[in-house]
DOMARBA-132521 format. One line per field, with one value per residue (C-alpha): x, y, z; residue in three letters. Coordinates in steps of 0.25 Angstrom, whole numbers, plus 5000, padded with zeros to 4 digits. Layout:
BEGIN
X (X:...)
Y (Y:...)
Z (Z:...)
resn (ALA:...)
//
This chain:
BEGIN
X (5135:5146:5154:5152:5160:5159:5169:5169:5173:5162:5152:5156:5155:5141:5137:5143:5135:5122:5125:5128:5115:5107:5113:5109:5095:5094:5100:5091:5079:5083:5085:5071:5064:5070:5067:5055:5050:5059:5071:5065:5062:5077:5082:5072:5076:5090:5091:5084:5093:5105:5100:5095:5109:5116:5107:5109:5124:5125:5118:5126:5140:5136:5133:5147:5154:5150:5161:5159:5166:5159:5159:5147:5139:5126:5114:5114:5098:5095:5107:5101:5087:5091:5097:5084:5076:5086:5084:5069:5068:5077:5068:5056:5063:5066:5052:5046:5055:5053:5038:5031:5033:5031:5035:5024:5027:5018:5026:5039:5036:5030:5043:5052:5045:5046:5061:5065:5059:5066:5080:5078:5074:5086:5095:5090:5088:5103:5106:5098:5107:5119:5121:5125:5119:5113:5106:5107:5102:5094:5093:5079:5081:5092:5084:5072:5081:5087:5073:5070:5082:5079:5065:5070:5082:5072:5063:5074:5080:5066:5064:5078:5077:5064:5068:5081:5076:5075:5086:5100:5107:5120:5112:5103:5115:5121:5108:5107:5121:5118:5105:5113:5122:5110:5103:5116:5118:5104:5105:5118:5112:5100:5110:5119:5108:5103:5116:5117:5104:5111:5119:5126:5127:5141:5140:5135:5141:5139:5128:5128:5136:5132:5139:5152:5152:5165:5161:5147:5154:5162:5150:5140:5150:5154:5141:5134:5144:5144:5129:5128:5139:5134:5120:5125:5134:5122:5113:5124:5125:5110:5109:5120:5113:5099:5106:5111:5098:5091:5100:5098:5083:5083:5091:5082:5070:5076:5079:5065:5060:5068:5065:5050:5052:5059:5049:5036:5041:5046:5061:5060:5048:5046:5031:5025:5027:5018:5019:5015:5005:4998:4998:4992:4982:4977:4976:4968:4958:4956:4954:4944:4936:4936:4932:4924:4933:4940:4953:4960:4972:4979:4989:4998:5008:5017:5016:5029:5038:5045:5049:5055:5063:5068:5071:5078:5082:5077:5082:5074:5062:5064:5064:5051:5045:5049:5043:5030:5029:5031:5021:5010:5013:5010:4996:4992:4986:4978:4980:4987:4998:5006:5014:5024:5023:5036:5040:5030:5018:5012:4999:4991:4982:4973:4960:4949:4934:4930:4935:4936:4947:4955:4953:4957:4970:4973:4971:4981:4991:4990:4992:5003:5012:5008:5017:5031:5042:5056:5065:5080:5081:5069:5055:5047:5032:5025:5010:5002:4992:4983:4973:4963:4956:4947:4944:4935:4929:4941:4946:4945:4960:4974:4977:4964:4965:4979:4976:4964:4971:4982:4972:4966:4980:4983:4969:4974:4987:4979:4971:4981:4988:4990:4977:4969:4958:4949:4949:4937:4934:4937:4951:4953:4950:4959:4970:4969:4969:4982:4988:4984:4990:5003:5004:5001:5012:5022:5019:5017:5032:5032:5019:5023:5012:5020:5019:5026:5018:5026:5022:5029:5038:5038:5048:5040:5030:5026:5036:5043:5043:5055:5052:5043:5040:5038:5026:5022:5009:5004:4995:4988:4982:4969:4969:4974:4984:4988:4995:5007:5000:4992:5005:5018:5016:5014:5026:5034:5030:5033:5046:5041:5044:5059:5056:5045:5054:5065:5056:5051:5065:5068:5054:5055:5069:5064:5053:5062:5071:5059:5055:5070:5069:5056:5062:5062:5076:5075:5064:5067:5060:5058:5056:5051:5059:5052:5059:5062:5068:5076:5083:5087:5102:5101:5093:5105:5107:5093:5093:5106:5101:5088:5096:5106:5096:5087:5098:5092:5101:5102:5098:5084:5080:5075:5073:5062:5064:5054:5059:5055:5063:5075:5075:5073:5088:5094:5108:5105:5096:5107:5116:5107:5102:5117:5120:5109:5111:5126:5120:5113:5099:5091:5084:5071:5066:5051:5039:5048:5042:5034:5046:5056:5068:5080:5086:5100:5097:5089:5101:5110:5100:5105:5091:5089:5074:5063:5049:5038:5027:5014:5007:5013:5010:4995:4992:4999:4985:4979:4991:5000:5009:5012:5016:5026:5031:5033:5040:5050:5052:5055:5064:5072:5074:5079:5089:5094:5094:5084:5073:5059:5048:5034:5024:5009:5007:4992:4988:4994:4995:5004:5012:5014:5017:5027:5034:5035:5041:5052:5048:5056:5047:5032:5024:5010:4996:4995:5007:5006:5000:5008:5006:5011:5024:5017:5009:5021:5025:5011:5011:5020:5012:4999:5002:5010:5000:4990:5000:5004:4989:4987:5000:4996:4985:4995:5005:5019:5022:5027:5016:5005:5005:4998:4993:4985:4977:4967:4960:4970:4965:4973:4975)
Y (5117:5108:5112:5103:5102:5094:5085:5090:5077:5069:5080:5078:5063:5065:5074:5064:5053:5061:5063:5048:5044:5054:5048:5034:5039:5044:5031:5022:5029:5026:5011:5010:5017:5007:4995:4987:4977:4972:4978:4992:4989:4985:4998:5006:5000:4998:5012:5019:5012:5017:5031:5032:5027:5037:5048:5044:5042:5056:5062:5053:5056:5071:5069:5062:5074:5082:5083:5086:5086:5074:5060:5057:5044:5039:5031:5019:5018:5032:5031:5019:5025:5037:5028:5021:5034:5038:5024:5025:5039:5035:5023:5032:5042:5031:5026:5040:5043:5029:5025:5035:5040:5054:5063:5074:5085:5080:5067:5074:5083:5071:5063:5074:5076:5061:5060:5073:5069:5056:5063:5072:5061:5053:5065:5069:5055:5053:5066:5060:5048:5056:5052:5064:5072:5083:5082:5090:5104:5107:5120:5118:5128:5119:5107:5113:5117:5102:5097:5106:5102:5088:5089:5097:5087:5076:5082:5085:5071:5065:5074:5071:5056:5055:5063:5056:5042:5038:5035:5029:5039:5047:5060:5054:5050:5063:5070:5060:5064:5078:5076:5067:5079:5088:5078:5075:5090:5091:5080:5085:5098:5093:5085:5096:5106:5096:5095:5110:5109:5101:5107:5099:5104:5107:5097:5086:5072:5058:5049:5034:5025:5026:5024:5031:5042:5038:5023:5028:5037:5026:5017:5026:5031:5017:5011:5022:5023:5008:5008:5019:5014:5000:5006:5015:5004:4994:5005:5008:4993:4991:5004:4998:4985:4992:5000:4987:4980:4992:4992:4976:4978:4989:4980:4969:4977:4982:4968:4964:4975:4971:4957:4960:4969:4958:4948:4956:4965:4963:4967:4974:4982:4983:4979:4969:4954:4942:4940:4954:4954:4942:4948:4961:4953:4946:4959:4965:4953:4954:4969:4967:4956:4965:4978:4972:4979:4974:4975:4971:4962:4965:4955:4962:4958:4966:4963:4963:4963:4950:4956:4968:4959:4950:4962:4972:4964:4961:4974:4982:4973:4975:4990:4989:4982:4993:5003:4995:4995:5010:5013:5004:5009:5023:5019:5014:5021:5016:5002:4993:4982:4981:4969:4962:4947:4945:4947:4957:4953:4963:4963:4975:4974:4986:4990:4994:4998:4993:4984:4997:5002:4990:4992:5007:5003:4992:5001:5011:5000:4995:5009:5013:5000:5002:5014:5013:5011:5018:5008:5011:5015:5006:5010:4998:4995:4984:4982:4977:4965:4966:4957:4961:4953:4960:4955:4948:4945:4939:4931:4928:4926:4930:4919:4920:4935:4933:4922:4929:4943:4935:4928:4942:4947:4935:4938:4952:4947:4938:4949:4959:4963:4977:4978:4972:4962:4959:4945:4936:4922:4917:4921:4912:4900:4905:4907:4894:4887:4894:4890:4876:4877:4882:4871:4861:4867:4864:4849:4849:4845:4834:4828:4828:4838:4847:4845:4850:4853:4855:4865:4863:4873:4873:4878:4889:4888:4873:4864:4856:4855:4861:4859:4862:4872:4865:4871:4868:4862:4857:4845:4848:4836:4844:4856:4849:4854:4868:4878:4886:4899:4892:4888:4894:4908:4901:4893:4905:4912:4901:4897:4883:4887:4884:4869:4868:4875:4865:4854:4859:4860:4845:4840:4847:4841:4827:4828:4833:4822:4812:4819:4818:4803:4802:4807:4823:4826:4840:4845:4855:4860:4874:4877:4890:4896:4904:4916:4910:4897:4906:4913:4900:4898:4883:4884:4880:4868:4864:4865:4858:4847:4845:4844:4834:4825:4824:4824:4837:4845:4859:4866:4858:4865:4880:4888:4899:4912:4923:4936:4943:4932:4934:4949:4949:4948:4948:4946:4934:4929:4930:4922:4911:4909:4910:4898:4890:4893:4889:4875:4875:4878:4887:4900:4906:4920:4917:4927:4937:4950:4951:4955:4967:4961:4969:4966:4968:4956:4948:4948:4943:4932:4919:4915:4906:4910:4921:4916:4926:4927:4921:4935:4940:4928:4927:4942:4941:4940:4952:4962:4967:4972:4958:4954:4965:4961:4947:4951:4959:4948:4938:4948:4951:4936:4934:4945:4939:4925:4920:4910:4914:4906:4910:4904:4905:4902:4899:4902:4899:4914:4916:4904:4909:4923:4919:4910:4921:4930:4920:4913:4900:4892:4893:4888:4888:4882:4882:4872:4865:4866:4862:4847:4836:4829:4816:4824:4831:4820:4821:4837:4840:4832:4837:4852:4853:4847:4857:4868:4865:4866:4880:4885:4882:4893:4903:4910:4913:4922:4935:4942:4936:4941:4929:4939:4946:4934:4931:4921:4911:4901:4897:4883)
Z (5329:5325:5313:5300:5288:5275:5268:5253:5247:5254:5250:5236:5237:5243:5231:5221:5228:5227:5212:5210:5218:5209:5196:5202:5204:5190:5184:5193:5188:5173:5177:5184:5172:5162:5170:5173:5184:5194:5188:5189:5204:5206:5200:5208:5221:5218:5212:5223:5234:5227:5225:5239:5245:5236:5241:5255:5254:5248:5261:5270:5263:5264:5279:5281:5274:5285:5296:5311:5324:5329:5323:5315:5316:5310:5315:5306:5306:5302:5291:5285:5286:5278:5268:5267:5265:5253:5247:5248:5242:5231:5227:5228:5218:5208:5209:5207:5195:5188:5191:5181:5167:5172:5184:5186:5196:5207:5207:5206:5218:5226:5223:5227:5240:5243:5238:5244:5258:5257:5254:5266:5275:5271:5273:5287:5292:5288:5296:5308:5308:5313:5328:5337:5347:5348:5335:5322:5322:5309:5301:5296:5284:5278:5281:5273:5262:5261:5260:5249:5242:5244:5238:5226:5224:5224:5214:5205:5206:5203:5191:5186:5188:5181:5169:5168:5170:5155:5146:5147:5137:5140:5140:5151:5159:5158:5163:5174:5178:5178:5186:5196:5199:5201:5210:5218:5221:5225:5235:5240:5242:5250:5259:5262:5264:5274:5280:5282:5290:5301:5312:5323:5337:5343:5354:5344:5347:5342:5348:5348:5339:5324:5310:5309:5299:5292:5290:5285:5275:5269:5269:5263:5252:5248:5249:5241:5230:5229:5228:5218:5210:5209:5206:5195:5189:5189:5183:5172:5169:5168:5159:5150:5149:5147:5136:5129:5131:5125:5113:5112:5114:5103:5094:5096:5094:5081:5077:5080:5072:5060:5062:5062:5050:5042:5047:5044:5032:5018:5018:5004:5005:5021:5019:5028:5024:5023:5038:5042:5032:5037:5051:5046:5038:5050:5058:5046:5046:5061:5060:5049:5056:5069:5062:5051:5040:5028:5021:5008:5005:4992:4986:4976:4966:4957:4942:4935:4947:4943:4929:4937:4946:4934:4925:4935:4947:4961:4967:4957:4960:4975:4973:4965:4976:4986:4976:4975:4990:4992:4981:4987:5001:4996:4991:5005:5017:5029:5036:5026:5025:5012:5012:5003:5002:4994:4979:4973:4981:4991:5000:5004:5017:5018:5025:5016:5018:5005:4994:4985:4994:4991:4976:4977:4985:4975:4963:4970:4972:4958:4952:4961:4958:4943:4942:4938:4948:4946:4952:4950:4935:4931:4929:4933:4932:4939:4942:4954:4954:4966:4973:4984:4994:5004:5018:5022:5009:5002:5013:5028:5032:5028:5019:5011:5009:5004:4995:4989:4987:4980:4971:4967:4964:4954:4948:4946:4939:4930:4926:4921:4934:4938:4946:4958:4960:4971:4975:4970:4975:4960:4961:4973:4965:4954:4964:4970:4956:4953:4966:4964:4950:4955:4965:4954:4946:4956:4955:4940:4936:4947:4942:4927:4923:4914:4899:4887:4874:4861:4851:4837:4831:4816:4805:4798:4791:4794:4798:4801:4817:4822:4837:4848:4859:4873:4879:4894:4899:4912:4913:4926:4932:4935:4925:4913:4903:4907:4898:4902:4905:4916:4924:4919:4925:4938:4936:4933:4946:4955:4948:4944:4929:4931:4934:4924:4913:4916:4914:4901:4896:4900:4895:4881:4879:4883:4873:4862:4864:4862:4849:4844:4847:4839:4827:4828:4831:4825:4834:4845:4857:4863:4878:4884:4896:4906:4911:4925:4919:4909:4922:4928:4930:4926:4913:4904:4913:4912:4897:4896:4905:4897:4883:4888:4896:4883:4873:4865:4856:4862:4849:4849:4862:4861:4874:4872:4881:4880:4876:4889:4897:4888:4889:4905:4906:4892:4896:4905:4894:4884:4893:4896:4881:4876:4886:4881:4866:4868:4871:4858:4864:4856:4862:4858:4861:4864:4863:4855:4853:4867:4876:4876:4869:4866:4852:4858:4868:4858:4848:4860:4864:4858:4853:4841:4839:4842:4845:4840:4851:4847:4851:4838:4829:4834:4830:4816:4809:4817:4819:4808:4819:4824:4810:4810:4824:4820:4807:4815:4825:4813:4806:4820:4822:4808:4810:4822:4816:4825:4821:4823:4830:4829:4839:4839:4824:4823:4809:4795:4793:4805:4800:4786:4790:4801:4790:4780:4791:4793:4806:4807:4817:4819:4831:4834:4835:4819:4819:4831:4845:4858:4859:4869:4865:4861:4850:4844:4833:4827:4827:4815:4804:4808:4809:4797:4788:4792:4792:4777:4773:4780:4774:4760:4761:4766:4756:4761:4750:4754:4746:4755:4770:4777:4788:4778:4773:4784:4776:4778:4789:4801:4803)
resn (MET:LEU:ALA:THR:SER:TYR:ASP:SER:PHE:ILE:VAL:ILE:VAL:SER:VAL:LEU:VAL:ALA:MET:LEU:ALA:SER:PHE:THR:ALA:LEU:ASP:MET:ALA:GLY:ARG:VAL:VAL:HIS:SER:THR:GLY:LYS:VAL:ALA:LEU:VAL:TRP:LEU:PHE:GLY:GLY:GLY:PHE:SER:MET:GLY:ILE:GLY:ILE:TRP:ALA:MET:HIS:PHE:ILE:GLY:MET:LEU:SER:MET:SER:MET:GLU:MET:VAL:MET:SER:TYR:ASN:ALA:GLY:LEU:THR:ALA:PHE:SER:ALA:ALA:ILE:ALA:VAL:CYS:ALA:SER:ILE:PHE:ALA:LEU:TRP:LEU:VAL:CYS:SER:SER:ALA:ASP:LEU:PRO:LEU:SER:ARG:LEU:VAL:GLY:GLY:ALA:LEU:ILE:LEU:GLY:SER:GLY:VAL:VAL:ALA:MET:HIS:TYR:THR:GLY:MET:ALA:ALA:LEU:MET:PHE:SER:PRO:GLY:ILE:VAL:TRP:LYS:TRP:GLY:TRP:VAL:GLY:LEU:SER:VAL:VAL:ILE:ALA:LEU:ALA:ALA:SER:GLY:ALA:ALA:LEU:TRP:LEU:ALA:PHE:ASN:LEU:ARG:GLU:GLY:GLN:THR:SER:ARG:ILE:THR:LEU:LEU:ARG:ILE:GLY:ALA:SER:VAL:VAL:MET:GLY:CYS:ALA:ILE:ALA:GLY:MET:HIS:TYR:THR:GLY:MET:MET:ALA:ALA:GLU:PHE:PRO:VAL:HIS:SER:HIS:PRO:VAL:GLY:GLN:GLY:VAL:ASN:SER:ASN:TRP:LEU:ALA:ILE:LEU:VAL:THR:VAL:VAL:THR:ILE:SER:ILE:LEU:GLY:ILE:THR:LEU:LEU:VAL:SER:MET:LEU:ASP:ALA:ARG:MET:GLN:ALA:ARG:THR:SER:ILE:LEU:ALA:SER:SER:LEU:ALA:GLU:ALA:ASN:ARG:GLU:LEU:ALA:GLN:LEU:ALA:LEU:HIS:ASP:ASN:LEU:THR:ARG:LEU:PRO:ASN:ARG:ILE:LEU:LEU:GLU:ASP:ARG:LEU:GLU:GLN:ALA:ILE:ASN:LYS:ALA:ASN:ARG:GLU:GLN:THR:GLN:PHE:ALA:LEU:MET:PHE:MET:ASP:LEU:ASP:GLY:PHE:LYS:ALA:VAL:ASN:ASP:ALA:PHE:GLY:HIS:HIS:ILE:GLY:ASP:SER:LEU:LEU:VAL:GLY:VAL:THR:GLU:ARG:MET:SER:GLN:GLN:MET:ASN:GLY:TYR:HIS:THR:LEU:ALA:ARG:LEU:GLY:GLY:ASP:GLU:PHE:VAL:LEU:LEU:VAL:GLU:ILE:ASP:ASP:PRO:ASN:ASP:ALA:ALA:ALA:ILE:ALA:ASP:LYS:LEU:VAL:LYS:ALA:VAL:GLY:ARG:SER:PHE:ASP:ILE:SER:ARG:TYR:GLU:LEU:VAL:VAL:SER:LEU:SER:LEU:GLY:ILE:ALA:VAL:TYR:PRO:GLY:ASP:GLY:MET:ASP:GLU:ARG:GLU:LEU:MET:PHE:ASN:ALA:ASP:ALA:ALA:MET:TYR:HIS:THR:LYS:ASN:ASN:GLY:ARG:ASN:GLY:TYR:THR:PHE:PHE:GLN:PRO:SER:MET:ASN:ILE:GLN:ALA:GLN:SER:GLN:LEU:GLN:LEU:ASN:ASN:ASP:LEU:TRP:GLN:ALA:LEU:ASP:ASN:ASP:GLU:LEU:ARG:LEU:PHE:TYR:GLN:PRO:LYS:TYR:CYS:ALA:PRO:CYS:GLY:PRO:ILE:LEU:GLY:PHE:GLU:ALA:LEU:LEU:ARG:TRP:GLU:HIS:PRO:LYS:ARG:GLY:LEU:LEU:SER:PRO:ASP:LYS:PHE:LEU:PRO:MET:ALA:GLU:LYS:THR:GLY:MET:ILE:VAL:ASN:ILE:GLY:ASN:TRP:VAL:ILE:HIS:GLU:ALA:CYS:ARG:GLN:LEU:ARG:GLN:TRP:HIS:LEU:GLN:GLY:HIS:PRO:ASP:TRP:SER:VAL:ALA:VAL:ASN:LEU:SER:ALA:LEU:GLN:PHE:GLU:GLN:SER:ASN:LEU:VAL:GLU:THR:VAL:VAL:ASP:ALA:LEU:GLU:LYS:HIS:GLN:ILE:PRO:ALA:GLU:LEU:LEU:THR:LEU:GLU:VAL:THR:GLU:THR:THR:ALA:MET:ARG:ASP:PRO:ASP:GLU:SER:VAL:ARG:ILE:LEU:THR:GLU:LEU:THR:GLN:LEU:GLY:VAL:LYS:ALA:SER:ILE:ASP:ASP:PHE:GLY:THR:GLY:TYR:SER:SER:LEU:LEU:TYR:LEU:LYS:ARG:LEU:PRO:ALA:SER:GLU:LEU:LYS:ILE:ASP:ARG:ALA:PHE:VAL:ASN:GLU:LEU:GLN:HIS:GLN:LYS:GLU:ASP:ALA:THR:ILE:VAL:SER:ALA:ILE:VAL:ALA:LEU:ALA:GLN:SER:LEU:GLN:LEU:LYS:VAL:VAL:ALA:GLU:GLY:VAL:GLU:THR:ALA:GLU:GLN:GLN:ALA:PHE:LEU:THR:ARG:LEU:GLY:CYS:ASN:THR:LEU:GLN:GLY:TYR:LEU:LEU:GLY:LYS:PRO:VAL:PRO:PRO:ASP:ARG:VAL:PRO:ASP:LEU:ALA:ASN:PHE:VAL:LEU:ALA:GLU:THR:ASP:GLU:ALA:LEU:ALA:ASP:VAL:SER:LEU:SER:PRO:GLU:VAL:ASP:PRO:LEU:LEU:THR:PRO:GLN:VAL:ALA:ALA:VAL)
//
């Protein structure tokens, strides 16, 4: 037999090519798995071609590393056919690894048999391409061993490719490199075992004109390395693009989730907002219609939340809303949607079997919210007003259910708050009436429907008239003359009270100017300021403008601020009232005794008078304690050098007692009811004539207490 030897460098190159082909196979498996459609097919066939050429090249380079005494040449057809076998086997391997989510043992064994047979066929077809005579003498034991190695290597390659096909992390890359070393050595082992099975007779000589081995070596090496290099480069670039795409897709998905959160949830409480609630409500209606079930819609509003916001600031109010949300959520179980519509309004959508279930849930919520909240360093107390509408009895669509639940909630507020009420059809009529009244109020100023009535204020005990308090009325075109309690709370809630209050100041000054021109230059006028109007930054500017426009001396205008309003922010109240009184305007503390005044701040307030609330005056005949309170208020005012105005004087006994205590000014139905401005000139003579007659029967002597003489008749 001819002596053969191997070029060590070329052997090493062949092993490296085998490893490179193995790494390409593993990387291509990952590319195919992470692609779909036509892109996956491109990677499958392209990757299979590159891997097949790499394996075939390893075998051919290994054959070329063998040196013999004769010149080697190859049959071009068989050489190309062996390459085709390698490519087909590689495509099959990639398809087998990537076509299924699992690789059971039977599938692995079958694949190993097919792939191993392909590798063996490629190797021995390549050997058959050698053109010499006589032919190769085979050692069948070594041939069998090479087949076993090929099958084992194919099975290991398939198993490694399947398990390392997922992921693009650095750990997976290292594992693929390690697996490539193992697979490359196995393929090289199969090849060189097969080469050991071949012996060449001594008299062997070339036959025919084939491809020169030297040129073939150069061609195979260059082409193979180029193909594998380009394939890996494209794969790496694709992997990087996929990684960037994945990052961008992840960022986009996160941004979409955040946008969905912002669009469908409340930023503060993270509860569903109105948009998501409407969607859930529509789903609940469809489900109830489909399954013939029912659900409850509860409209909730916090009582006293505005006072917390005004007194402690919005950050405390926000913390309170979060606390209320957590406490209500703790009471819920089963399918439900708790949403926040805005401000202190919440809505609960909950499935029920019976209306009693809704009542039980509502009762739990009311009791839970009614417990005090520890927010920052404050202990805050609010309550919950709740209205319940049950589907399908209380509405057939989303809008009707919401409207009816809202109407029931307002019914709860009007009946004492801190509770719940089921919707009744009569509430709808009332709610619609209130809504219409609210709409009409927006037009009242433009339509010149607001009126001022004037109640006289007398120097105690019976005159003369010192001035008037301007009292607002609304001459509604359909409902007639409405008193303030019918529309002022609504104006406060909607903010219309500011424009209305500014109109009152101007109109009162205009009317006072008319009386001055009619011969009453000493009369003054008092105007009530709402809490919202008192907080407006342009209040002083509005007052100055009214005084200048109507030529009214500043000291003849009195602005009445309730004790509660003045104490809401005492420092700011002192600043505003000081700025007004420096102009000459008088300030009066209204409803004194009903709030929570601090005597320290009361002393600082630049007020000129205190006004005793009518609640104390009305009970003077029946409650001895009220007489004591009134006496204390008068004594306090006198010690602070403030004048005292008593309102609500309706009997001669009250008139006499208040005069004895030292009240400077009296006001009430006994002396004069609120009247339109055209009736004011006739008011003084008529009232004073009857008052003098009544007072003639009432002793103002210190020895006689008018409160203890019930026989005295009221005027």
